[in-house]
C-alpha positions as CSV (number, residue, x, y, z in Angstrom):
1,M,-3.5,-2.6,15.2
2,I,-6.6,-0.4,15.2
3,L,-8.5,-1.5,18.3
4,R,-11.6,0.7,18.2
5,R,-13.4,3.5,16.4
6,S,-15.8,6.0,18.0
7,G,-16.9,8.5,15.4
8,K,-13.8,10.2,14.2
9,T,-11.8,8.9,17.2
10,V,-9.5,5.9,16.5
11,L,-7.8,3.9,19.3
12,V,-4.6,2.1,18.7
13,E,-2.3,0.0,21.0
14,Q,1.1,1.6,20.3
15,H,1.7,5.2,19.2
16,H,3.3,4.5,15.8
17,H,0.2,2.5,14.8
18,V,-1.6,5.9,14.3
19,L,0.1,5.9,10.8
20,L,-2.7,3.5,9.6
21,P,-5.6,5.9,10.1
22,W,-3.4,9.0,9.3
23,C,-2.4,7.6,5.9
24,A,-6.0,6.3,5.2
25,L,-7.3,9.8,5.8
26,A,-4.6,11.4,3.6
27,R,-5.4,9.0,0.8
28,E,-9.1,9.6,1.1
29,T,-8.9,13.4,1.1
30,G,-5.7,14.1,-0.9
31,L,-4.7,16.5,1.9
32,R,-1.5,16.9,4.0
33,F,-2.4,17.4,7.6
34,H,-1.1,19.3,10.6
35,A,-0.8,17.1,13.6
36,V,-1.0,18.4,17.2
37,T,0.2,15.7,19.5
38,L,-0.2,15.5,23.3
39,D,2.5,13.2,24.7
40,H,4.7,12.6,27.7
41,H,7.7,12.1,25.3
42,T,8.7,14.0,22.2
43,D,8.7,11.1,19.7
44,V,11.0,12.9,17.2
45,L,13.6,10.4,16.1
46,P,14.4,9.8,12.4
47,A,12.4,7.0,10.8
48,F,14.0,3.5,10.8
49,T,16.7,4.6,13.3
50,R,16.6,1.4,15.3
51,S,15.8,-1.1,12.5
52,A,18.3,-3.4,10.8
53,G,16.4,-2.9,7.6
54,K,15.4,0.3,5.9
55,G,11.9,1.0,4.7
56,D,10.6,3.6,2.4
57,F,8.1,6.5,2.6
58,D,5.3,5.0,0.6
59,A,1.9,5.9,2.1
60,S,0.0,5.0,-1.1
61,S,-1.7,1.9,0.3
62,E,-2.5,0.1,3.5
63,E,-0.1,-2.7,2.5
64,S,2.8,-0.3,2.1
65,V,2.1,1.4,5.4
66,R,1.9,-1.9,7.2
67,R,5.2,-3.0,5.6
68,N,6.9,0.1,6.9
69,L,5.3,-0.2,10.4
70,K,7.2,-3.4,10.9
71,L,10.4,-1.4,10.7
72,L,9.3,1.6,12.7
73,H,9.3,2.2,16.5
74,H,7.0,4.3,18.5
75,D,9.1,7.5,18.4
76,E,9.9,7.4,14.7
77,H,6.4,7.7,13.1
78,I,6.1,11.5,13.0
79,D,9.3,11.9,10.9
80,W,8.0,9.1,8.6
81,A,4.6,10.9,8.3
82,L,6.3,14.1,7.3
83,K,8.7,12.6,4.8
84,S,5.9,10.5,3.3
85,G,3.8,13.6,2.7
86,V,1.0,12.6,5.0
87,L,1.7,15.5,7.4
88,A,2.7,19.1,6.6
89,S,3.7,19.9,10.1
90,S,3.8,18.5,13.6
91,R,3.5,20.3,17.0
92,I,4.2,18.2,20.0
93,L,3.2,19.2,23.5
94,S,5.5,17.3,25.8
95,H,6.5,17.1,29.4
96,E,10.1,17.1,28.5
97,N,12.3,18.3,25.6
98,F,15.8,17.1,25.2
99,T,15.9,15.4,21.8
100,Q,16.6,17.2,18.6
101,P,13.7,16.7,16.1
102,A,14.6,14.8,13.0
103,D,12.7,17.2,10.8
104,S,12.5,21.0,10.8
105,R,8.7,20.8,10.5
106,I,8.4,19.4,14.0
107,T,7.9,21.9,16.8
108,V,8.2,20.7,20.4
109,S,6.6,22.7,23.2
110,C,7.4,21.9,26.8
111,D,5.5,24.4,29.0
112,P,7.6,26.2,31.7
113,V,5.4,24.9,34.4
114,W,7.0,21.5,34.0
115,P,9.9,20.8,36.4
116,S,12.9,18.5,35.5
117,P,12.2,15.0,34.2
118,Q,13.5,13.5,37.5
119,E,11.0,15.6,39.5
120,I,8.2,14.4,37.2
121,L,9.3,10.8,37.8
122,D,9.4,11.5,41.6
123,G,6.0,13.1,41.5
124,S,7.1,16.3,43.2
125,D,4.5,19.0,44.1
126,S,5.5,21.0,41.1
127,A,5.1,18.0,38.8
128,R,1.7,17.2,40.3
129,S,0.6,20.8,39.8
130,A,1.7,20.8,36.2
131,A,-0.1,17.5,35.5
132,L,-3.4,19.0,36.6
133,Q,-3.1,21.7,33.9
134,V,-2.5,19.6,30.8
135,L,-6.0,20.0,29.4
136,E,-6.8,23.4,30.8
137,R,-7.5,26.2,28.3
138,R,-4.7,28.6,29.5
139,F,-2.1,25.8,29.4
140,L,-3.0,24.7,25.8
141,A,-3.6,28.1,24.4
142,R,-0.2,29.5,25.3
143,Q,1.4,26.6,23.4
144,I,-0.8,26.6,20.4
145,P,-1.1,30.2,19.3
146,E,-3.2,29.3,16.3
147,I,-5.1,26.0,15.6
148,P,-3.8,24.7,12.2
149,E,-6.0,23.2,9.6
150,P,-6.6,20.6,8.3
151,L,-5.9,19.1,11.7
152,I,-5.2,15.7,13.2
153,L,-5.4,15.7,17.0
154,D,-3.1,12.9,18.4
155,I,-3.1,11.8,22.0
156,D,-0.8,9.4,23.7
157,L,-2.4,8.4,27.0
158,D,0.9,8.6,28.9
159,Y,0.3,12.4,28.7
160,F,-2.0,12.0,31.7
161,L,-0.1,11.2,34.9
162,C,-3.1,11.3,37.2
163,D,-6.9,10.8,36.9
164,A,-7.6,14.5,37.7
165,A,-5.7,15.5,34.5
166,L,-8.8,14.4,32.5
167,H,-11.2,16.4,34.6
168,P,-10.1,20.0,33.8
169,S,-12.1,23.0,35.1
170,D,-12.0,24.7,31.6
171,P,-11.6,22.2,28.8
172,S,-12.9,24.6,26.2
173,F,-9.7,24.9,24.1
174,F,-9.2,21.1,24.1
175,L,-12.7,20.6,23.0
176,E,-12.3,23.1,20.2
177,L,-9.2,21.2,19.1
178,A,-11.3,18.0,19.1
179,E,-14.2,19.7,17.2
180,R,-12.0,21.1,14.5
181,A,-9.9,18.0,14.0
182,R,-10.7,15.8,11.0
183,L,-9.4,12.8,12.9
184,I,-8.5,12.1,16.6
185,T,-6.0,9.3,17.2
186,V,-5.4,7.9,20.7
187,S,-2.7,5.4,21.6
188,L,-3.0,3.3,24.7
189,E,0.8,2.7,25.4
190,R,-0.2,0.6,28.4
191,D,3.3,0.0,29.8
192,W,4.2,3.7,29.7
193,V,1.0,4.7,31.4
194,R,1.8,2.2,34.2
195,L,5.4,3.3,34.5
196,L,4.8,7.0,34.4
197,R,1.7,7.5,36.5
198,F,2.2,9.2,39.8
199,R,2.7,6.9,42.8
200,G,-0.7,6.3,44.5
201,E,-2.6,6.6,41.2
202,C,-4.7,3.7,40.1
203,I,-5.1,4.8,36.5
204,S,-4.6,2.5,33.6
205,A,-4.7,3.0,29.8
206,D,-8.2,1.6,29.7
207,S,-9.5,3.9,32.5
208,L,-7.9,6.9,30.8
209,W,-9.5,6.0,27.5
210,E,-12.9,5.8,29.1
211,S,-12.4,9.2,30.8
212,L,-11.3,10.7,27.5
213,L,-14.3,9.4,25.7
214,S,-16.5,10.9,28.4
215,L,-14.8,14.3,28.1
216,L,-15.2,14.2,24.3
217,S,-18.9,13.2,24.4
């Protein structure tokens, strides 16, 4: 499930797979972390919502986490991480916000520059303008008034709808987040990147990953 490690950055295939490195870090340090997630979606459903079987919230070993991962889907992992004690809080920067978070410790921030979800899917001028700002200092700083610590920075690559989004004019706040994070997790979510990218864009999850690594280096 873990595809690649680059320093403190860990790449996974699907978003809920980040639980493996999150839990490993929590076991290693004995700390509860604050996650800041950059994601197209909110990922705030209750754990095990769509599973015929019910798991538990045991993060004490890799085996127990893998057992629970089999019963979790990509938008249920944040609730699981909070209820298992791995996370103390979660702040999600999303392009849309219409789902009630499963846990009160989840904060969803959808910046006012984003138009309706349908406009985003249509790639309107407003949506394209918003997409260019997602790593800009002013955009991030107004949604994250204070950087929490200890921090996990979590990035779903479907957050980026065009190649230019990963080439901000002022990435200083994003780079500060990355510097202060104890762990950076990145999920490829290849299908969502392909489905959500603006028409005319040739980006893929792999190309976004390479651009992100370049920005972080």
